[in-house]
Backbone as a printed PyTorch tensor [residue, N CA C, xyz], in Angstrom:
tensor([[[ 35.0290,  34.8230, 126.3110],
         [ 35.9350,  34.0230, 127.1200],
         [ 35.4840,  34.0970, 128.5790]],

        [[ 35.5520,  32.9740, 129.2390],
         [ 35.2270,  32.9620, 130.6630],
         [ 36.4760,  32.5680, 131.4390]],

        [[ 36.4780,  32.9420, 132.6880],
         [ 37.6230,  32.6290, 133.5490],
         [ 37.3010,  31.3430, 134.3160]],

        [[ 38.2810,  30.4770, 134.4070],
         [ 38.0810,  29.1980, 135.0910],
         [ 37.9710,  29.4210, 136.5980]],

        [[ 37.3460,  28.4880, 137.3030],
         [ 37.2510,  28.6210, 138.7630],
         [ 38.6240,  28.7160, 139.4380]],

        [[ 39.5920,  27.9550, 138.9480],
         [ 40.9380,  27.9980, 139.5410],
         [ 41.5560,  29.3780, 139.3410]],

        [[ 41.4840,  29.8950, 138.1240],
         [ 42.0540,  31.2180, 137.8520],
         [ 41.3220,  32.3020, 138.6340]],

        [[ 40.0070,  32.1550, 138.7870],
         [ 39.2360,  33.1380, 139.5470],
         [ 39.7100,  33.1840, 140.9980]],

        [[ 39.9700,  32.0240, 141.5890],
         [ 40.4550,  31.9930, 142.9790],
         [ 41.8450,  32.6200, 143.0930]],

        [[ 42.7160,  32.2580, 142.1710],
         [ 44.0720,  32.8220, 142.1950],
         [ 44.0090,  34.3350, 142.0070]],

        [[ 43.1760,  34.7960, 141.0780],
         [ 43.0370,  36.2380, 140.8440],
         [ 42.5090,  36.9410, 142.0940]],

        [[ 41.5540,  36.3230, 142.7630],
         [ 41.0350,  36.9130, 144.0020],
         [ 42.1140,  37.0510, 145.0580]],

        [[ 42.9260,  36.0170, 145.2130],
         [ 44.0330,  36.0800, 146.1780],
         [ 45.0510,  37.1470, 145.7820]],

        [[ 45.3510,  37.2220, 144.4890],
         [ 46.3030,  38.2370, 144.0260],
         [ 45.7910,  39.6430, 144.3160]],

        [[ 44.5100,  39.8700, 144.0820],
         [ 43.9590,  41.2000, 144.3520],
         [ 44.0120,  41.5340, 145.8390]],

        [[ 43.8520,  40.5290, 146.6890],
         [ 43.9690,  40.7760, 148.1300],
         [ 45.3920,  41.1580, 148.5260]],

        [[ 46.3850,  40.6780, 147.7830],
         [ 47.7740,  41.0310, 148.1110],
         [ 48.0940,  42.4880, 147.8070]],

        [[ 47.2360,  43.1430, 147.0390],
         [ 47.4670,  44.5600, 146.7320],
         [ 47.4960,  45.3870, 148.0180]],

        [[ 46.7790,  44.9500, 149.0410],
         [ 46.8030,  45.6600, 150.3280],
         [ 48.2230,  45.6690, 150.8950]],

        [[ 48.9320,  44.5570, 150.7750],
         [ 50.3250,  44.5000, 151.2380],
         [ 51.2020,  45.4310, 150.4130]],

        [[ 50.9490,  45.5020, 149.1150],
         [ 51.7150,  46.4130, 148.2610],
         [ 51.4350,  47.8610, 148.6630]],

        [[ 50.1910,  48.1560, 148.9890],
         [ 49.8490,  49.5020, 149.4580],
         [ 50.6040,  49.8350, 150.7480]],

        [[ 50.6660,  48.8790, 151.6650],
         [ 51.4110,  49.1110, 152.8980],
         [ 52.8770,  49.3670, 152.5860]],

        [[ 53.4210,  48.6200, 151.6200],
         [ 54.8020,  48.8500, 151.2000],
         [ 55.0050,  50.2580, 150.6740]],

        [[ 54.0320,  50.7580, 149.9410],
         [ 54.1050,  52.1360, 149.4560],
         [ 54.0890,  53.1370, 150.6000]],

        [[ 53.2510,  52.8780, 151.5900],
         [ 53.2180,  53.7370, 152.7740],
         [ 54.5710,  53.7130, 153.4810]],

        [[ 55.1420,  52.5150, 153.6360],
         [ 56.4500,  52.3930, 154.2790],
         [ 57.5020,  53.1790, 153.4990]],

        [[ 57.4630,  53.0990, 152.1790],
         [ 58.4370,  53.8380, 151.3680],
         [ 58.2970,  55.3450, 151.5380]],

        [[ 57.0760,  55.8390, 151.7210],
         [ 56.9270,  57.2780, 151.9650],
         [ 57.5700,  57.6640, 153.2950]],

        [[ 57.5180,  56.7640, 154.2590],
         [ 58.1920,  57.0280, 155.5430],
         [ 59.7110,  57.0210, 155.3680]],

        [[ 60.2020,  56.1260, 154.5040],
         [ 61.6470,  56.0500, 154.2600],
         [ 62.1380,  57.3300, 153.6010]],

        [[ 61.4840,  57.7380, 152.5260],
         [ 61.9720,  58.9070, 151.7850],
         [ 61.7630,  60.2090, 152.5530]],

        [[ 60.8380,  60.2060, 153.5120],
         [ 60.6470,  61.4110, 154.3250],
         [ 61.5420,  61.4300, 155.5620]],

        [[ 62.3890,  60.4010, 155.7110],
         [ 63.3320,  60.3670, 156.8190],
         [ 62.7750,  59.8290, 158.1200]],

        [[ 61.5570,  59.3120, 158.1140],
         [ 60.9630,  58.7710, 159.3320],
         [ 61.4670,  57.3660, 159.6460]],

        [[ 62.0340,  56.7010, 158.6650],
         [ 62.6530,  55.3840, 158.8430],
         [ 64.1070,  55.5100, 158.4190]],

        [[ 65.0050,  54.9870, 159.2170],
         [ 66.4330,  55.0800, 158.9150],
         [ 66.9240,  53.7850, 158.2730]],

        [[ 67.2240,  53.8610, 156.9930],
         [ 67.7440,  52.7170, 156.2610],
         [ 69.0080,  53.1220, 155.5250]],

        [[ 69.8470,  52.1430, 155.2350],
         [ 71.0230,  52.4130, 154.4110],
         [ 70.5660,  52.5820, 152.9560]],

        [[ 71.4660,  53.1030, 152.1290],
         [ 71.1340,  53.2390, 150.7090],
         [ 70.7850,  51.8840, 150.1010]],

        [[ 71.5430,  50.8610, 150.4870],
         [ 71.2600,  49.5040, 150.0100],
         [ 69.8440,  49.0840, 150.3990]],

        [[ 69.4700,  49.2760, 151.6560],
         [ 68.1530,  48.8660, 152.1270],
         [ 67.0400,  49.6560, 151.4390]],

        [[ 67.2750,  50.9380, 151.2260],
         [ 66.2870,  51.7570, 150.5230],
         [ 66.0940,  51.2510, 149.0960]],

        [[ 67.1940,  50.9380, 148.4290],
         [ 67.1080,  50.4170, 147.0670],
         [ 66.3640,  49.0970, 147.0000]],

        [[ 66.6440,  48.2110, 147.9350],
         [ 65.9650,  46.9150, 147.9380],
         [ 64.4890,  47.0670, 148.3210]],

        [[ 64.1620,  48.0120, 149.1990],
         [ 62.7560,  48.2510, 149.5410],
         [ 61.9970,  48.7450, 148.3100]],

        [[ 62.6020,  49.6500, 147.5690],
         [ 61.9700,  50.1400, 146.3360],
         [ 61.8140,  49.0190, 145.3170]],

        [[ 62.8560,  48.2230, 145.1620],
         [ 62.8060,  47.1210, 144.1900],
         [ 61.7440,  46.0910, 144.5810]],

        [[ 61.6610,  45.7710, 145.8560],
         [ 60.6610,  44.8060, 146.3140],
         [ 59.2500,  45.3030, 146.0700]],

        [[ 59.0280,  46.5800, 146.3470],
         [ 57.7120,  47.1830, 146.1400],
         [ 57.3540,  47.1950, 144.6530]],

        [[ 58.2900,  47.6160, 143.8230],
         [ 58.0350,  47.6920, 142.3820],
         [ 57.7910,  46.3080, 141.7840]],

        [[ 58.6280,  45.3480, 142.1510],
         [ 58.4530,  43.9940, 141.6160],
         [ 57.1090,  43.4040, 142.0430]],

        [[ 56.7120,  43.6480, 143.2710],
         [ 55.4300,  43.1140, 143.7380],
         [ 54.2850,  43.6330, 142.8720]],

        [[ 54.2390,  44.9310, 142.6670],
         [ 53.1510,  45.5160, 141.8800],
         [ 53.1360,  45.0450, 140.4410]],

        [[ 54.2840,  45.0860, 139.7980],
         [ 54.3670,  44.6890, 138.3880],
         [ 54.0490,  43.2060, 138.2160]],

        [[ 54.5740,  42.3740, 139.0980],
         [ 54.3580,  40.9350, 138.9440],
         [ 52.9350,  40.5090, 139.2950]],

        [[ 52.2560,  41.2620, 140.1400],
         [ 50.8380,  40.9800, 140.3870],
         [ 50.0430,  41.2500, 139.1110]],

        [[ 50.3210,  42.3670, 138.4590],
         [ 49.6280,  42.6820, 137.2020],
         [ 49.9420,  41.6260, 136.1440]],

        [[ 51.2230,  41.2710, 136.0030],
         [ 51.6020,  40.2390, 135.0390],
         [ 50.9010,  38.9190, 135.3580]],

        [[ 50.7910,  38.5870, 136.6320],
         [ 50.1120,  37.3510, 137.0400],
         [ 48.6540,  37.3440, 136.5950]],

        [[ 47.9740,  38.4700, 136.7700],
         [ 46.5710,  38.5570, 136.3650],
         [ 46.4280,  38.3950, 134.8530]],

        [[ 47.3300,  39.0030, 134.0990],
         [ 47.3150,  38.8560, 132.6380],
         [ 47.5650,  37.3970, 132.2570]],

        [[ 48.5380,  36.7700, 132.9050],
         [ 48.8580,  35.3660, 132.6040],
         [ 47.6700,  34.4500, 132.8600]],

        [[ 46.9160,  34.7140, 133.9150],
         [ 45.7440,  33.8870, 134.1990],
         [ 44.7400,  33.9470, 133.0500]],

        [[ 44.5270,  35.1370, 132.5140],
         [ 43.6000,  35.2760, 131.3860],
         [ 44.1180,  34.5550, 130.1480]],

        [[ 45.4260,  34.6540, 129.9140],
         [ 46.0140,  33.9820, 128.7510],
         [ 45.9340,  32.4650, 128.8820]],

        [[ 46.1740,  31.9550, 130.0780],
         [ 46.0640,  30.5080, 130.3020],
         [ 44.6400,  30.0500, 129.9980]],

        [[ 43.6680,  30.7780, 130.5020],
         [ 42.2810,  30.3790, 130.2680],
         [ 41.8810,  30.5220, 128.8030]],

        [[ 42.5290,  31.4210, 128.0780],
         [ 42.2070,  31.6030, 126.6600],
         [ 42.6330,  30.4050, 125.8180]],

        [[ 43.7240,  29.7450, 126.2050],
         [ 44.2170,  28.6190, 125.3950],
         [ 43.9050,  27.2580, 126.0090]],

        [[ 43.4630,  27.2510, 127.2390],
         [ 43.0480,  26.0250, 127.9240],
         [ 44.0720,  24.8920, 127.8330]],

        [[ 45.3010,  25.1050, 128.3110],
         [ 46.2830,  24.0140, 128.2740],
         [ 45.8800,  22.8930, 129.2280]],

        [[ 46.4590,  21.7450, 129.0160],
         [ 46.1390,  20.5710, 129.8370],
         [ 47.3600,  20.1420, 130.6440]],

        [[ 47.1040,  19.4150, 131.7140],
         [ 48.1690,  18.7880, 132.4810],
         [ 49.0200,  19.7580, 133.2790]],

        [[ 50.2690,  19.3520, 133.4600],
         [ 51.1940,  20.1170, 134.3010],
         [ 51.4320,  21.5190, 133.7660]],

        [[ 51.4350,  21.6830, 132.4490],
         [ 51.6720,  23.0080, 131.8640],
         [ 50.6320,  24.0160, 132.3370]],

        [[ 49.4020,  23.5800, 132.4950],
         [ 48.3470,  24.4820, 132.9620],
         [ 48.6400,  24.9660, 134.3780]],

        [[ 49.0790,  24.0540, 135.2370],
         [ 49.3840,  24.4330, 136.6170],
         [ 50.6020,  25.3440, 136.6860]],

        [[ 51.6340,  25.0070, 135.9410],
         [ 52.8490,  25.8320, 135.9400],
         [ 52.5350,  27.2210, 135.3980]],

        [[ 51.8030,  27.2800, 134.2850],
         [ 51.4760,  28.5680, 133.6790],
         [ 50.6180,  29.4280, 134.6050]],

        [[ 49.7530,  28.7940, 135.3850],
         [ 48.8900,  29.5500, 136.2980],
         [ 49.5960,  29.9750, 137.5840]],

        [[ 50.4860,  29.1380, 138.0980],
         [ 51.0130,  29.3630, 139.4450],
         [ 52.4250,  29.9300, 139.5170]],

        [[ 53.2460,  29.7180, 138.5140],
         [ 54.6540,  30.1100, 138.6230],
         [ 54.8500,  31.6230, 138.6770]],

        [[ 54.0940,  32.3790, 137.8860],
         [ 54.2620,  33.8380, 137.9090],
         [ 53.7250,  34.4310, 139.2180]],

        [[ 52.5340,  34.0330, 139.7000],
         [ 52.1210,  34.5220, 141.0200],
         [ 53.1030,  34.1390, 142.1350]],

        [[ 53.6630,  32.9300, 142.0610],
         [ 54.6690,  32.5410, 143.0580],
         [ 55.8770,  33.4590, 142.9740]],

        [[ 56.2630,  33.8210, 141.7590],
         [ 57.3910,  34.7390, 141.5820],
         [ 57.1010,  36.1010, 142.1930]],

        [[ 55.8660,  36.5640, 142.0850],
         [ 55.5040,  37.8580, 142.6730],
         [ 55.7540,  37.8520, 144.1760]],

        [[ 55.3830,  36.7670, 144.8080],
         [ 55.5820,  36.6430, 146.2570],
         [ 57.0600,  36.4580, 146.5850]],

        [[ 57.6940,  35.5150, 145.9060],
         [ 59.0840,  35.1710, 146.2340],
         [ 60.0580,  36.3150, 145.9480]],

        [[ 59.9080,  36.9640, 144.8050],
         [ 60.8690,  38.0180, 144.4680],
         [ 60.7420,  39.2080, 145.4090]],

        [[ 59.5170,  39.6620, 145.6510],
         [ 59.3740,  40.8050, 146.5540],
         [ 59.8070,  40.4290, 147.9690]],

        [[ 59.4420,  39.2310, 148.4290],
         [ 59.8890,  38.7810, 149.7530],
         [ 61.4070,  38.6850, 149.8030]],

        [[ 62.0160,  38.2210, 148.7240],
         [ 63.4750,  38.1220, 148.6730],
         [ 64.1530,  39.4700, 148.8300]],

        [[ 63.6160,  40.4910, 148.1700],
         [ 64.1810,  41.8340, 148.3260],
         [ 64.0610,  42.3060, 149.7720]],

        [[ 62.8800,  42.1240, 150.3610],
         [ 62.6650,  42.6170, 151.7210],
         [ 63.4460,  41.8110, 152.7600]],

        [[ 63.3540,  40.4980, 152.6940],
         [ 64.0130,  39.6600, 153.7000],
         [ 65.5320,  39.7670, 153.6430]],

        [[ 66.0830,  39.8840, 152.4420],
         [ 67.5440,  39.9220, 152.3220],
         [ 68.1370,  41.2710, 152.7020]],

        [[ 67.2780,  42.2520, 152.9590],
         [ 67.7930,  43.5580, 153.3820],
         [ 67.3730,  43.9070, 154.8100]],

        [[ 66.7570,  42.9510, 155.5060],
         [ 66.3370,  43.2020, 156.8880],
         [ 67.5200,  43.1120, 157.8370]],

        [[ 67.5640,  44.0230, 158.7480],
         [ 68.6270,  44.0530, 159.7460],
         [ 69.1310,  45.4740, 159.8950]],

        [[ 69.7660,  45.7210, 160.9850],
         [ 70.2370,  47.0730, 161.2740],
         [ 71.4970,  47.3980, 160.4770]],

        [[ 71.4210,  48.4380, 159.6650],
         [ 72.5840,  48.9660, 158.9660],
         [ 73.1910,  48.0790, 157.8950]],

        [[ 72.4320,  47.1840, 157.3060],
         [ 72.9870,  46.2940, 156.2770],
         [ 73.4000,  47.0730, 155.0270]],

        [[ 74.5260,  46.6800, 154.4580],
         [ 74.9990,  47.2750, 153.2120],
         [ 75.1030,  46.2570, 152.0840]],

        [[ 74.7100,  45.0270, 152.3570],
         [ 74.6960,  43.9800, 151.3330],
         [ 73.6610,  42.9410, 151.7340]],

        [[ 73.1890,  42.1440, 150.7760],
         [ 72.1430,  41.1720, 151.0900],
         [ 72.6150,  40.1000, 152.0680]],

        [[ 71.6850,  39.6570, 152.9060],
         [ 71.9740,  38.5370, 153.8030],
         [ 71.5940,  37.2270, 153.0990]],

        [[ 71.5630,  36.1410, 153.8190],
         [ 71.3090,  34.8300, 153.2390],
         [ 69.9310,  34.6550, 152.6130]],

        [[ 68.9930,  35.5250, 152.9670],
         [ 67.6510,  35.4240, 152.4010],
         [ 67.6080,  35.7840, 150.9170]],

        [[ 68.7200,  36.2180, 150.3530],
         [ 68.7620,  36.5700, 148.9340],
         [ 68.3760,  35.3720, 148.0640]],

        [[ 68.5530,  34.1690, 148.5960],
         [ 68.1880,  32.9620, 147.8490],
         [ 66.7030,  32.9680, 147.4770]],

        [[ 65.8690,  33.5850, 148.3090],
         [ 64.4330,  33.6580, 148.0180],
         [ 64.1890,  34.4820, 146.7510]],

        [[ 64.9490,  35.5460, 146.5830],
         [ 64.8460,  36.3590, 145.3660],
         [ 65.1730,  35.5170, 144.1340]],

        [[ 66.2400,  34.7380, 144.2090],
         [ 66.6500,  33.9180, 143.0650],
         [ 65.6630,  32.7910, 142.7960]],

        [[ 65.0410,  32.2490, 143.8320],
         [ 63.9770,  31.2590, 143.6220],
         [ 62.7950,  31.8950, 142.8870]],

        [[ 62.4910,  33.1280, 143.2580],
         [ 61.4250,  33.8540, 142.5640],
         [ 61.7640,  34.1230, 141.1120]],

        [[ 63.0240,  34.4830, 140.8540],
         [ 63.4460,  34.7160, 139.4680],
         [ 63.3300,  33.4300, 138.6510]],

        [[ 63.6870,  32.3050, 139.2600],
         [ 63.5590,  31.0170, 138.5690],
         [ 62.0920,  30.6940, 138.2970]],

        [[ 61.2390,  30.9630, 139.2690],
         [ 59.8080,  30.7130, 139.1020],
         [ 59.2320,  31.5810, 137.9820]],

        [[ 59.6410,  32.8330, 137.9380],
         [ 59.1860,  33.7330, 136.8760],
         [ 59.6200,  33.2160, 135.5100]],

        [[ 60.8740,  32.8010, 135.4180],
         [ 61.4030,  32.2900, 134.1520],
         [ 60.6280,  31.0670, 133.6850]],

        [[ 60.4340,  30.1130, 134.5840],
         [ 59.7000,  28.8920, 134.2330],
         [ 58.2620,  29.2280, 133.8290]],

        [[ 57.6340,  30.1300, 134.5630],
         [ 56.2440,  30.4850, 134.2810],
         [ 56.0520,  31.1510, 132.9320]],

        [[ 56.8740,  32.1580, 132.6320],
         [ 56.6840,  32.8620, 131.3570],
         [ 57.1150,  32.0030, 130.1730]],

        [[ 58.1500,  31.1780, 130.3550],
         [ 58.5390,  30.2740, 129.2670],
         [ 57.4430,  29.2400, 128.9990]],

        [[ 56.8920,  28.6700, 130.0520],
         [ 55.8260,  27.6760, 129.8920],
         [ 54.6170,  28.2780, 129.1880]],

        [[ 54.1880,  29.4430, 129.6530],
         [ 53.0190,  30.0710, 129.0430],
         [ 53.3250,  30.5500, 127.6270]],

        [[ 54.5020,  31.1110, 127.4170],
         [ 54.8630,  31.5660, 126.0770],
         [ 54.8650,  30.4350, 125.0690]],

        [[ 55.4720,  29.3140, 125.4260],
         [ 55.4980,  28.1530, 124.5260],
         [ 54.0810,  27.6170, 124.3180]],

        [[ 53.2980,  27.5590, 125.3880],
         [ 51.9180,  27.0730, 125.2640],
         [ 51.1050,  27.9670, 124.3320]],

        [[ 51.3100,  29.2740, 124.4220],
         [ 50.5970,  30.1960, 123.5340],
         [ 51.0070,  29.9860, 122.0810]],

        [[ 52.2990,  29.7810, 121.8560],
         [ 52.7770,  29.5760, 120.4850],
         [ 52.3090,  28.2450, 119.8970]],

        [[ 52.1360,  27.2530, 120.7450],
         [ 51.7310,  25.9180, 120.2810],
         [ 50.2200,  25.7430, 120.2330]],

        [[ 49.4830,  26.6540, 120.8490],
         [ 48.0300,  26.4980, 120.9480],
         [ 47.3760,  26.5990, 119.5780]],

        [[ 46.4740,  25.6940, 119.3520],
         [ 45.6660,  25.7500, 118.1430],
         [ 44.4320,  26.5780, 118.4220]],

        [[ 43.4780,  26.4760, 117.5600],
         [ 42.2300,  27.2040, 117.7910],
         [ 41.5560,  26.6970, 119.0640]],

        [[ 40.9390,  27.5880, 119.7690],
         [ 40.2480,  27.1980, 121.0010],
         [ 38.9120,  26.5550, 120.6460]],

        [[ 38.3880,  25.7240, 121.5260],
         [ 37.1060,  25.0730, 121.2510],
         [ 35.9840,  26.0690, 120.9560]],

        [[ 36.0840,  27.2810, 121.4900],
         [ 35.0260,  28.2640, 121.2810],
         [ 35.1950,  29.0390, 119.9760]],

        [[ 36.2790,  28.7810, 119.2340],
         [ 36.5000,  29.4750, 117.9710],
         [ 35.4590,  29.0450, 116.9440]],

        [[ 35.1110,  29.9740, 116.0760],
         [ 34.1850,  29.6470, 114.9900],
         [ 34.9230,  28.8240, 113.9350]],

        [[ 34.2010,  28.1050, 113.0850],
         [ 34.8630,  27.3350, 112.0220],
         [ 35.7490,  28.2130, 111.1350]],

        [[ 35.3120,  29.4260, 110.8510],
         [ 36.1100,  30.3270, 110.0110],
         [ 37.4180,  30.6950, 110.7110]],

        [[ 37.3510,  30.9510, 112.0260],
         [ 38.5700,  31.2760, 112.7750],
         [ 39.5190,  30.0870, 112.8100]],

        [[ 38.9790,  28.8890, 112.9990],
         [ 39.8170,  27.6930, 113.0180],
         [ 40.4990,  27.4820, 111.6720]],

        [[ 39.7970,  27.7450, 110.5810],
         [ 40.3710,  27.5750, 109.2410],
         [ 41.5100,  28.5630, 109.0030]],

        [[ 41.3880,  29.7780, 109.5060],
         [ 42.4340,  30.7950, 109.3170],
         [ 43.7020,  30.4570, 110.0650]],

        [[ 43.6180,  29.7310, 111.1670],
         [ 44.8030,  29.4470, 111.9800],
         [ 45.5530,  28.2120, 111.5140]],

        [[ 45.0600,  27.5190, 110.5340],
         [ 45.7340,  26.2960, 110.0410],
         [ 46.8760,  26.6250, 109.1410]]])
């Protein structure tokens, strides 16, 4: 299996975002060591944003490989490739932005970004999941493999 040029570019960008996740980890060490003063709510959202970013970047990379394995066409290919990476950005940003401010104990209006990310994640995994279930044999499959999948 080879990776498409589009997926390769997206994967490269995703790997570059790991630096931001690393910075988030550094920031969290400052929080738990008492060097940054946050409310319990803000600490929880900082942890959630950091965790979601890391997990969703990994899921995004896996999704790119799965998309290229089944070679979907049209809009489904774009949605399957882009919705999960968009969710990684939107959900983690939603956690961070909605907890920014001095002494906050509940999310501010930026919480909508988190929900947009959740919607993007849902659309992305549903699109790819259905595409995987509907995919027939790939063009690179051997005749014997194609016969087994019928």
